[in-house]
Steps between C-alpha positions, in 0.01 A plus 500: 500500500645313793259452793632556848471191724257590787595404850264226620232579760660270753836715484314831494320371823806349666765783434316763691423261791865382503619868498272592788612195699860575445447868620310379801753249586775764451330738736444239750864379491634853514282581799582174675874521427514851665293390782690179559849671461382783733373244743834300500702814549280605797555160647866517450526844649270401789758230598766772505279696728459224733867453525533866589211489753641189661834678549336801656291270721821327615662843565191608707525178698878551564575195300871462387465626150824324388354163611168584353645594163715180498171301557347685202796417293480137583118491455498639154796298378408293188169691468392785265636752760840330512750790462265764654697805618408677825661795652410653853577868571496624849508869555628545153788255530500144361435282778501152329487377142411179348680490166640805339387807674214701346588866476238732664568764225348243240162656545645841400682376186349274243183412699202376273149367567462112473544370161456162335862513392478228241225662295517855609140523599418751785265404792344755724539340834393619841802596722853577401633222288841593384743357240865596524817447316830426676792446272274429215303233691128533511327415826168552684535743785289548819559734802314542831567711805421427864256701694768713656666555168839387644508170300483450138473168323582477142443169303615441143444186289712476180289446185627165417367239256320318777330820619401562131348168468309542823356845397443417132202282373568133434547400139246220561235769554584636140466147377161461662373829362608434157360145512171653636497761213560218232214286645275791501581581143443135401162497676406839324607358162299178553201708615525730191544192286170365625327824465638551149403152393136603501574815295689280257215260456268790463726643227512168311129464533449860371745450207327166402153663518614815296663272245187290460696187610397197706459633850537225765249430771745368764729794576654421846450833660616546869259459780471857594288797434684580155459139404125499576447811292701343217296188518177699484635684199585179330153354591332808363708485181403138430138558589495795268653290225237220558228760491646641166526155355144434601382828356692424169345145491151651569567751232593242248191290588281807469657587169464151394133498598437824331665379186295165516187694558572722206594204292179318587300810450653530144443131449144526623436801278638311195298186594185723533564657168542172344186355662298796410603493138347149445144570605510848351637360176225242492220751574649744219515210248130406567398874481675547173351185353137620603566842364651361172193285434183676558306214342641243754231246602357543853641166631858589406462852636366368830797239521737783446332727751508219765873435444555890532310493821706213630817686431360804663426302803844348498644855464278624780625200723859576417469872593328407827774251590774770420310743725480245777866417468600865513280564790654199686854582432504876535223548768546199722535724810171672421290177484225509758514191710257354756376173636407246233335165576660263249229238552224737421684641204582164334144375585359801314721425191395141499137614515542733203686256276198348326379845404824651372636163356844609625607138563364352199460136533732463805363399838597737781557381844630697812572431861553816711409545858205717582710748718791538256537869506793674302628847463415608147292665246176318413495601146862426425475152676181419307675604172809285604292184560297556185834548304620158622175339402490660160862408424433138603173504276700626207833308516483197742312255288377337820154426655543622858624794683503580876624738773587410862658645803775261569683643806558806704747663736514798738474758221377320177251271351629260219269418220531281192325518163519195276379332179522139378591605152818462285746730691778666314865417426743564783683758275182715507429503870749782579337719246128448556473842697680696237295756305373375161669170544316223322582128508338452162475830330283404203246310730507770757406778246243278359334459828509872565743523792678832553815351662436714816272261705771330714714816540186677633446202738858534633503872524173503698636245762839678518331841539291356796825368674486134392707269281417253215665211320399245246601146434374184306300247704602145511158386407477743210428877463623811669496616870537848612610547866433850635488680833287787636552687824266428772250765618590613860251773554700789331528602144847652579669163580682490171 
């Protein structure tokens, strides 16, 4: 199917304007032509009237008409009225004639109202303006009578080429009118071209946007109201695209986060199942051994029971750690926070270390200002510090641990926790806070670790609005750098 070529917006805008301009110009030209032609005819006839009236005045003043008409003939010689015919009748008889006599009966035979004889246009003039024919010659005719009705003056002017040129409109006027029309049409064309340019740019923008192509940001719209509207549309389009891209990115990030969370949840579930199987398997093995040997000696039975109890405690610790991790990750926004004095908290932990033997043989030192108040949860922070101490006691292999406040800014206190032990390989540092990650799997299991101690430490700090990192110390051992938000007098500052 052949599609019809549509007329462009510019031509659909220009053609009606051009048509209207041509009609207006035509009406103006027609009106002005009639007006100008009529005016020139009136002027010409007025000159004839003047001649007639001057002759009557000469008659009233007893001036010799022959001499006066000779003067008129000489006066108009070489002018437009050269060749004018004047006939003076007195008491019905021809008294004097300049040129061929003008018959009085002309007004009774073939008398017409004044015409523009070159174009045939009729003019309604005031007074009697006559055109006559004498031997097929056309001429303007004027006649006046004296007050006493005795004298009639008839004046006739042959309609020569010179008279035609004097009455008709000059060709230069037509050239000026045509030039003005052409200039007006050119201006209208350029104006419609400028207006349609904005429409054309909008059409290109709409086509590119609909086709999903690359829409430019530098369309040169005109500096007018339509251009401003177009720029606002373009701005809105690009802002909408940016918003859609941001939404898509956020959606991808959210989906990725959900997938990662689901993946970590599955991994944690698998790890928990694996961790639970070991102590459960050991407990079951000892129980089966005791049940299978009723005559087992008391010492062996006691040793089996002690190992069973140890694995039950390990299992209980694992379940407690899993519960803590779940609470920190899924209910972080429900954790009650308040003002916690870190100096008092760490002082109390140090005071209790000999009784609970949490640090083993390690010496514990701390340096925290008395007024160091953070926004947190006392129980979680206590568990976090104890977790760091327990982890160092189990795996550091050093003799000393410590905790200090090392700096502060407007919002946070910065603390460190260190030991002087063996540290870990650089390849392990990035994984220390991962669930169930062990630098030495066999050694860690033998020491009873669950693999959740450091992940709980990190989750505690993150849930309270802080950060934590770890690195090997140059003098040996590990150093944890973590931040906690300052207490400012409101628990809603997070």
